C-alpha positions in Angstrom: -152.3 -235.4 130.5 -155.7 -234.8 128.8 -154.8 -231.1 128.4 -151.6 -232.2 126.7 -153.7 -234.1 124.2 -155.9 -231.1 123.8 -152.9 -228.9 123.2 -151.6 -231.3 120.5 -154.9 -231.4 118.8 -155.0 -227.6 118.7 -151.4 -227.4 117.5 -152.3 -229.7 114.6 -155.2 -227.5 113.8 -153.2 -224.3 114.0 -150.3 -225.7 112.0 -152.7 -225.9 109.0 -152.8 -222.1 109.0 -149.1 -221.5 109.2 -149.0 -219.5 106.0 -151.7 -217.2 107.3 -149.7 -216.9 110.6 -146.7 -216.0 108.5 -148.5 -213.2 106.8 -149.7 -211.9 110.2 -146.1 -212.1 111.4 -144.8 -210.1 108.5 -147.4 -207.4 109.3 -146.3 -207.3 112.9 -142.6 -207.3 111.8 -143.0 -203.9 110.3 -143.5 -202.0 113.6 -140.1 -202.8 115.3 -138.2 -202.3 112.0 -139.8 -198.9 111.5 -139.0 -197.9 115.1 -135.5 -199.1 114.5 -135.2 -196.9 111.4 -136.2 -193.9 113.5 -133.5 -194.6 116.1 -131.0 -195.1 113.2 -131.8 -191.6 112.2 -131.7 -190.3 115.8 -128.3 -191.8 116.5 -126.9 -191.0 113.0 -123.3 -192.0 112.5 -122.0 -190.5 115.7 -122.3 -193.7 117.7 -123.1 -191.6 120.8 -124.7 -193.1 123.9 -128.2 -192.0 124.8 -129.3 -192.6 128.4 -126.7 -195.4 128.6 -127.9 -197.1 125.4 -125.8 -197.4 122.3 -127.4 -198.0 118.9 -126.3 -201.6 119.0 -128.2 -202.1 122.3 -131.3 -200.4 120.9 -131.1 -202.6 117.8 -130.9 -205.7 120.0 -133.9 -204.6 121.9 -136.0 -204.3 118.7 -134.6 -207.5 117.3 -135.6 -209.4 120.4 -139.0 -207.6 120.4 -139.7 -209.4 117.1 -139.6 -212.7 119.0 -141.3 -211.4 122.2 -144.1 -209.7 120.3 -145.1 -212.9 118.6 -144.5 -215.3 121.5 -145.8 -213.3 124.5 -148.6 -211.0 123.4 -151.7 -213.1 123.6 -154.8 -212.4 121.4 -157.3 -214.7 123.1 -159.6 -211.7 123.7 -160.5 -211.8 120.0 -162.6 -214.9 120.8 -165.1 -212.8 122.6 -167.2 -212.4 119.5 -167.6 -216.1 118.9 -167.5 -217.4 122.4 -169.8 -215.0 124.3 -171.6 -212.7 121.8 -172.5 -215.6 119.5 -173.2 -218.1 122.3 -170.4 -220.6 121.6 -169.4 -220.5 125.2 -172.3 -223.0 125.9 -170.4 -225.7 124.1 -167.5 -225.3 126.5 -169.6 -225.3 129.6 -171.0 -228.7 128.9 -167.6 -230.2 128.4 -165.6 -231.8 131.3 -162.8 -229.4 130.8 -161.9 -226.0 132.2 -162.7 -223.1 129.8 -159.6 -221.4 131.1 -157.3 -224.2 130.2 -159.0 -225.0 126.9 -158.4 -221.3 125.9 -154.8 -221.7 127.1 -154.2 -224.8 125.0 -155.9 -223.3 122.0 -153.9 -220.0 122.1 -150.4 -221.4 122.9 -149.9 -223.0 119.5 -150.5 -219.7 117.8 -147.9 -218.0 120.0 -145.3 -220.8 119.6 -145.5 -220.7 115.8 -145.3 -216.9 115.6 -142.5 -217.0 118.1 -140.7 -219.4 115.9 -141.1 -217.1 112.9 -139.8 -214.3 115.1 -136.7 -216.4 116.1 -135.9 -217.1 112.4 -136.3 -213.4 111.6 -134.1 -212.5 114.6 -131.3 -214.9 113.5 -131.5 -213.5 109.9 -131.2 -209.9 111.2 -128.3 -210.8 113.6 -126.4 -212.4 110.8 -127.1 -209.6 108.3 -126.9 -206.5 110.4 -125.9 -207.4 114.0 -122.3 -208.4 113.8 -121.5 -206.0 116.7 -124.5 -207.2 118.7 -123.7 -209.6 121.5 -125.9 -211.4 124.1 -124.0 -212.4 127.2 -126.0 -214.6 129.6 -124.3 -216.4 132.4 -125.3 -219.9 133.2 -126.8 -219.0 136.6 -129.2 -216.6 135.0 -130.6 -219.0 132.3 -133.3 -220.5 134.6 -134.5 -217.2 136.0 -134.7 -215.7 132.4 -136.7 -218.7 131.2 -139.0 -218.4 134.2 -139.5 -214.6 133.5 -140.5 -215.5 129.9 -143.0 -218.1 131.0 -144.5 -215.9 133.7 -144.6 -213.0 131.2 -146.8 -215.2 129.0 -149.1 -216.0 131.9 -149.5 -212.3 132.8 -150.4 -211.6 129.2 -152.8 -214.6 129.0 -154.6 -213.8 132.2 -155.0 -210.1 131.4 -156.5 -210.9 128.0 -158.8 -213.5 129.5 -160.2 -210.7 131.7 -160.7 -208.6 128.7 -162.5 -211.5 127.0 -164.9 -211.9 130.0 -165.8 -208.2 129.8 -167.9 -209.2 126.8 -170.4 -210.7 129.3 -171.4 -207.1 130.3 -171.4 -205.4 126.9 -172.4 -206.2 123.4 -169.1 -205.0 121.8 -165.7 -204.9 123.4 -163.8 -203.7 120.3 -163.4 -200.2 121.9 -162.0 -201.8 125.1 -159.6 -203.9 123.1 -158.4 -200.9 121.2 -157.8 -199.0 124.4 -155.9 -202.0 125.8 -153.7 -202.1 122.7 -152.8 -198.4 123.2 -151.9 -199.1 126.9 -149.8 -202.0 125.9 -148.2 -199.9 123.1 -147.0 -197.4 125.7 -146.4 -199.4 128.9 -145.2 -202.8 127.5 -142.3 -201.2 125.6 -143.7 -201.4 122.1 -142.7 -197.9 121.0 -139.5 -197.4 122.9 -137.7 -199.1 125.7 -139.4 -197.9 128.9 -136.0 -196.7 130.1 -136.4 -193.8 127.7 -139.7 -192.6 129.3 -139.6 -189.7 131.8 -138.4 -191.0 135.1 -141.8 -190.5 136.8 -143.6 -192.3 134.0 -141.0 -195.1 134.0 -141.5 -195.7 137.8 -145.3 -195.6 137.3 -145.1 -198.2 134.5 -143.2 -200.6 136.7 -146.2 -200.8 139.1 -148.3 -202.1 136.2 -148.4 -205.6 134.8 -147.6 -204.6 131.2 -143.8 -204.1 131.4 -143.5 -207.7 132.7 -145.0 -209.1 129.5 -142.5 -207.6 127.0 -140.0 -205.1 128.4 -138.7 -207.1 131.4 -138.2 -210.4 129.5 -136.3 -208.5 126.8 -134.2 -206.7 129.4 -133.4 -210.0 131.1 -132.2 -211.6 127.8 -130.1 -208.5 126.9 -128.3 -209.0 130.3 -129.2 -205.6 131.8 -130.6 -207.1 135.0 -128.6 -208.5 138.0 -129.6 -211.8 139.6 -131.3 -209.8 142.4 -133.3 -207.8 139.8 -134.3 -211.0 138.0 -135.6 -212.6 141.2 -137.4 -209.4 142.1 -139.1 -209.3 138.7 -140.1 -212.9 139.1 -141.7 -212.1 142.4 -143.6 -209.2 140.9 -144.8 -211.3 138.0 -146.1 -214.0 140.4 -147.9 -211.3 142.4 -149.6 -210.0 139.3 -150.5 -213.5 138.2 -152.2 -214.0 141.5 -154.1 -210.7 141.3 -155.2 -211.2 137.7 -156.3 -214.8 138.4 -158.5 -213.7 141.3 -160.0 -211.0 139.1 -160.6 -213.6 136.4 -162.3 -216.0 138.8 -164.5 -213.3 140.2 -165.6 -212.1 136.7 -166.2 -215.7 135.7 -168.5 -216.5 138.6 -170.4 -213.2 138.4 -170.5 -213.3 134.6 -171.9 -216.8 134.5 -175.0 -215.4 136.2 -175.5 -212.9 133.4 -174.5 -215.2 130.5 -177.2 -216.4 128.1 -176.6 -218.1 124.8 -178.5 -216.1 122.2 -176.4 -216.7 119.1 -177.4 -218.7 116.1 
């Protein structure tokens, strides 16, 4: 219950910056729309099917990406500068709360508000341009899809917490963060649906945690996955959450032996 109160306090704090979040959202909105313009030119007016995807299906993917990008892509690693390099982590260590869950409660409001902006933009785009786009979800798949979305967020959060803790071993993780952004750009489905990648690269990507943050949740919502595939994806997400959590705990215990508050 105390973490619920912490979350509400952070939500109240984040809500004060909703206009700034909206500007960030508008910047993030450009990428999927630009990619969609590219595919519009690639498909032209022929309406042909490319690798089993029509232009309507591609449009739906990028429309949903607007929501998923804001809701599921965590940016908690940006706190490395203040928390570790400037020594603010010390203030968390003396509190009777887990650093992990404090960061979780502080990050979630940002994602919820950006996800809300994404949902509004999605509805506007569907009404304006997506008359031929349909989402068909059977009742028996609603719960697995919701679970995939929640687990996708946890995979994203744990992975970014690991990146944050890497700051305990280096004075600057900006290069690492940029490398991670490139990896996510390719293997999470930012540029194109992973289905369009070469078959060997597509199979390789599915062994990584990144598709289960963005690509798989979107595919589940579109309706391209059978119930068996949904359950299989949930199992893989749970496995990755377990692996990432163990890595996080190891880095935390080892890193605390190296940490020293030297900030002003």
